[in-house]
C-alpha positions in Angstrom: -26.5 60.1 2.7 -26.0 57.1 0.5 -27.7 54.0 1.8 -25.2 51.3 2.9 -24.9 48.5 0.5 -26.0 45.1 1.5 -23.1 43.0 2.7 -22.2 40.2 0.4 -22.7 36.7 1.9 -21.7 33.3 0.6 -24.5 31.4 2.3 -26.0 28.7 0.1 -28.6 26.9 2.1 -29.2 24.3 -0.6 -25.5 23.2 -0.9 -25.7 20.6 1.8 -28.8 19.0 0.3 -28.1 19.5 -3.4 -28.1 16.4 -5.5 -24.7 15.6 -7.1 -26.2 14.7 -10.5 -27.5 18.3 -10.6 -24.3 20.0 -9.6 -21.6 18.2 -11.6 -20.9 17.6 -15.3 -22.5 14.3 -16.2 -20.1 13.9 -19.1 -17.0 13.9 -16.8 -14.7 10.9 -17.2 -15.3 9.6 -13.7 -19.1 9.9 -14.2 -18.9 7.9 -17.4 -16.6 5.3 -15.7 -18.9 4.9 -12.8 -21.8 4.3 -15.2 -19.8 1.5 -16.9 -18.8 -0.5 -13.8 -21.0 -3.3 -12.6 -21.4 -2.2 -9.0 -24.1 -4.8 -8.3 -21.7 -7.5 -9.3 -19.1 -6.2 -6.8 -21.7 -6.1 -4.0 -22.8 -9.7 -4.8 -19.2 -10.9 -4.9 -18.2 -9.5 -1.5 -21.5 -10.0 0.4 -20.5 -13.4 1.8 -17.6 -11.8 3.6 -20.0 -10.0 6.0 -22.1 -11.3 8.7 -25.8 -10.2 8.2 -26.9 -10.5 11.8 -23.9 -9.6 13.9 -21.9 -6.4 14.6 -22.6 -2.9 13.4 -23.9 -2.3 9.8 -21.2 -2.5 7.2 -20.0 0.4 5.1 -21.5 0.2 1.6 -19.4 -2.1 -0.6 -19.5 0.4 -3.5 -17.9 3.1 -1.3 -15.1 0.8 -0.2 -14.4 -0.6 -3.7 -14.6 2.9 -5.2 -12.1 4.3 -2.8 -9.7 1.5 -3.6 -10.0 2.2 -7.3 -9.5 5.9 -6.8 -6.5 5.3 -4.6 -4.7 3.3 -7.2 -5.9 5.4 -10.1 -4.4 8.6 -8.7 -1.5 6.9 -6.8 -2.4 8.1 -3.3 -2.1 6.8 0.2 -5.2 5.8 2.2 -5.1 9.0 4.2 -4.9 11.2 1.1 -7.7 9.3 -0.7 -10.1 9.8 2.2 -9.2 13.4 2.6 -9.7 14.2 -1.1 -13.0 12.3 -1.2 -14.5 15.0 1.1 -13.4 17.8 -1.3 -14.3 16.2 -4.6 -17.9 15.8 -5.7 -17.0 13.6 -8.6 -15.3 11.2 -6.3 -18.3 11.1 -4.1 -20.6 10.4 -7.1 -18.2 7.7 -8.3 -18.5 6.0 -4.9 -22.3 6.0 -5.0 -23.3 9.1 -3.0 -26.4 11.0 -4.1 -25.9 14.1 -2.0 -22.7 16.0 -1.3 -21.1 14.9 2.0 -19.1 17.1 4.3 -17.6 14.5 6.6 -15.0 11.8 6.2 -16.7 8.6 4.9 -14.5 6.2 6.9 -11.3 6.1 8.9 -8.3 5.5 6.6 -7.3 2.3 8.5 -10.6 0.8 7.3 -9.3 0.7 3.7 -6.4 -1.5 4.9 -8.7 -3.8 6.8 -11.0 -4.1 3.8 -8.1 -5.1 1.6 -7.2 -7.8 4.1 -10.7 -9.0 4.3 -11.2 -9.5 0.6 -7.7 -10.9 0.1 -5.9 -11.6 -3.1 -8.9 -13.1 -4.9 -11.0 -10.0 -4.0 -8.4 -7.6 -5.4 -8.2 -9.8 -8.5 -12.0 -9.5 -8.8 -11.7 -5.7 -8.8 -9.2 -5.9 -11.6 -11.5 -8.1 -13.6 -14.3 -5.6 -13.2 -12.0 -2.8 -14.5 -11.3 -5.0 -17.5 -15.0 -5.4 -18.1 -15.4 -1.6 -17.8 -12.7 -1.1 -20.4 -14.6 -3.4 -22.8 -17.8 -1.6 -22.1 -16.3 1.8 -22.9 -14.6 0.3 -25.9 -11.2 1.3 -24.5 -10.1 -2.3 -25.3 -11.6 -5.1 -27.4 -11.2 -8.9 -27.4 -8.4 -8.6 -29.9 -6.5 -6.5 -27.5 -5.9 -9.6 -25.3 -4.1 -11.4 -28.1 -0.8 -9.5 -27.7 0.4 -8.5 -24.2 3.6 -7.2 -22.7 4.8 -8.7 -19.4 7.5 -7.2 -17.2 8.4 -7.0 -13.5 9.1 -3.9 -11.4 9.3 -3.0 -7.7 6.2 -1.8 -5.8 7.9 0.5 -3.2 6.8 0.4 0.4 6.2 3.5 2.5 9.3 3.0 4.7 12.2 5.2 5.5 15.6 4.2 4.1 16.6 1.4 6.6 20.0 2.4 7.9 21.2 0.5 10.9 21.1 3.7 13.1 17.5 4.3 12.1 16.6 0.7 12.8 18.0 0.8 16.3 16.3 4.1 17.0 12.9 2.6 15.9 13.5 -0.5 18.1 14.2 1.8 21.1 11.0 3.9 20.4 8.9 0.7 20.1 10.2 -0.6 23.4 9.4 2.7 25.1 5.9 2.5 23.8 5.4 -1.1 25.1 6.8 -0.1 28.5 4.5 2.9 28.7 1.5 0.8 27.6 2.2 -2.0 30.1 3.2 0.2 33.0 6.8 -1.1 33.1 9.4 0.8 35.1 12.6 0.7 33.1 16.0 0.5 34.7 17.2 3.2 32.3 15.3 4.6 29.3 18.3 6.1 27.4 15.8 8.5 25.8 18.1 11.6 25.7 21.3 9.6 25.1 19.7 7.8 22.1 18.6 11.0 20.5 22.0 12.6 21.0 23.8 9.6 19.6 21.6 9.4 16.6 22.3 13.1 15.7 26.0 12.5 16.3 26.0 9.5 14.0 24.4 11.5 11.3 27.0 14.2 11.6 29.9 11.8 11.4 28.4 10.1 8.3 27.8 13.5 6.7 31.5 14.4 7.3 32.6 10.9 6.1 34.1 10.2 9.5 33.3 6.5 9.2 35.4 5.2 12.2 33.7 7.6 14.5 30.3 6.8 13.1 30.9 3.1 13.6 31.7 3.7 17.2 28.5 5.7 17.8 26.5 3.0 15.9 27.7 0.4 18.4 26.5 2.6 21.2 23.1 2.9 19.5 22.8 -0.9 19.2 23.9 -1.4 22.8 21.3 1.1 24.2 18.5 -0.4 22.1 19.4 -3.9 23.2 19.5 -3.0 26.8 16.1 -1.5 26.7 14.7 -4.4 24.8 16.0 -7.0 27.2 14.8 -5.0 30.2 11.3 -4.9 28.7 11.4 -8.6 27.8 12.3 -9.5 31.4 9.5 -7.5 33.0 6.7 -8.4 30.5 4.2 -10.9 31.8 3.2 -14.0 29.8 0.0 -12.5 28.5 1.6 -9.1 27.7 4.5 -10.9 25.9 2.1 -12.7 23.6 0.4 -9.4 22.8 3.7 -7.8 21.7 5.3 -11.0 20.5 5.7 -9.9 16.9 7.5 -6.6 17.8 9.8 -8.3 20.2 10.8 -11.1 17.8 11.4 -8.6 14.9 13.5 -6.4 17.2 15.6 -9.3 18.2 16.2 -10.3 14.6 17.2 -6.7 13.7 19.7 -6.5 16.5 21.2 -9.9 15.6 21.5 -9.5 11.9 24.9 -8.7 10.3 25.9 -7.0 7.1 25.8 -10.2 5.0 22.8 -11.8 6.7 20.3 -13.1 4.2 16.6 -12.2 4.3 17.2 -9.2 6.6 14.4 -7.3 8.3 14.2 -3.7 7.0 11.2 -2.4 8.8 9.4 -3.1 12.1 5.9 -2.2 10.8 6.4 -3.9 7.4 8.6 -6.9 7.8 7.7 -8.2 4.3 9.8 -5.4 2.7 12.7 -6.7 0.6 15.8 -4.9 -0.8 15.8 -5.3 -4.6 18.7 -4.1 -6.7 17.5 -2.2 -9.8 20.9 -1.2 -11.2 19.9 2.4 -11.7 22.5 5.1 -11.0 20.1 7.4 -9.2 18.5 4.6 -7.2 20.6 1.4 -7.0 18.3 -0.2 -4.5 14.6 -0.1 -3.8 12.7 -1.4 -0.8 9.4 -3.0 -1.4 8.1 -6.2 -3.2 8.6 -7.3 -6.7 5.4 -7.4 -8.9 4.7 -8.8 -12.3 2.6 -6.7 -14.6 0.8 -7.5 -17.9 -0.5 -4.8 -20.2 -2.1 -4.9 -23.7 0.4 -4.3 -26.4 -1.5 -1.5 -28.2 -3.5 0.3 -25.5 -1.3 -0.3 -22.4 -4.3 -1.5 -20.4 -3.5 -3.5 -17.3 -4.8 -7.1 -17.6 -2.8 -8.7 -14.9 -0.8 -7.9 -11.9 0.5 -10.0 -9.0 3.0 -9.8 -6.2 6.1 -11.9 -6.4 7.6 -12.1 -2.8 11.1 -13.3 -2.1 12.4 -11.6 -5.3 12.2 -14.6 -7.7 13.9 -14.8 -11.1 11.8 -13.0 -13.7 11.5 -16.0 -15.9 9.9 -18.0 -13.1 7.1 -15.5 -12.8 5.9 -15.7 -16.4 3.8 -18.8 -16.2 1.8 -17.6 -13.2 1.3 -14.2 -14.9 -0.1 -15.8 -18.0 -2.4 -18.0 -16.0 -3.8 -14.9 -14.3 -4.3 -13.1 -17.7 -6.2 -16.2 -18.9 -8.5 -16.1 -15.8 -9.2 -12.4 -16.1 -9.6 -12.1 -19.9 -10.9 -15.6 -20.7 -8.2 -16.3 -23.3 -4.5 -17.1 -23.6 -2.4 -14.3 -25.3 -1.3 -15.4 -28.8 1.9 -13.3 -28.4 3.7 -12.3 -25.2 6.5 -9.8 -25.3 9.2 -9.9 -22.6 12.8 -8.7 -22.2 16.0 -10.7 -21.9 15.5 -11.0 -18.2 13.0 -13.8 -18.9 15.5 -16.0 -20.7 14.9 -19.6 -19.8 11.3 -19.1 -18.6 10.3 -22.7 -19.4 6.8 -21.7 -20.7 5.5 -23.4 -23.8 6.4 -21.2 -26.8 2.9 -21.7 -28.2 1.6 -19.7 -25.2 4.3 -16.9 -25.4 
């Protein structure tokens, strides 16, 4: 009889304790980028934002800053960034880990809270550090800052297309959550009727039966309004203050008309604006206008800032050039813009 072969196993007892610098290619682009970034400067910059003798120990600043840089480099959401961090040893090395980690580093919501903590100046500091890293790696030079291109675009927000029917359904769902949390007994929940009417409205719109769809839309608005007013009557003073933002936004959405200015397009992101792009495949985008400055030759980002309330492009140029001067230390000798910046009012010597 032939002896049975030893079964193959995939056990690697050293995997969990193996050093990352021994397991990865040290010539990888992320490794070289991590070695060119001044992480100590980031830690020093953000240290005053934490209390040294109160609360639980803070997450390492390099980890939080590294996750933010990876998020925007690969255009991912907070959830996707944290999930991929566990799978990618190069990402872990970039964020300062010495050994491979098998657990999530943080909860995705901590990335949002960290951005809120550092504020606009902190995000600008991160951009300044990437510019320094670009100079260290010789991706850009001092001469690169002499000629820049400035333009505006829309930073889309992660919201569903805000149709009226969808807005009313979201208000209804928000009111049911508040009622459940506060233990409120509703006169009528309209849970099944709301779902049925929403499907009927979609069917009428698909069949281009607009008069029928308009009639169903009125029913959706009526049901959402009834539930909202029922919750508002039965909320106590303290509970109302807790849910004040949601209640006020819901009332605004129910009251706004087709031609209302500064409409609310999302309950969870009321800052979203409707911006017309004039493109055939996407005439409108929902988000916030941003101004972007890149070097003329390399296309390296040297300035970016949000422009809420959708201002005229020409009115954003002066602020963008001021930011470029703060981050690079010099005013561009030449600035290239499109015809949308006509009448910008900036000194020609600076543009």
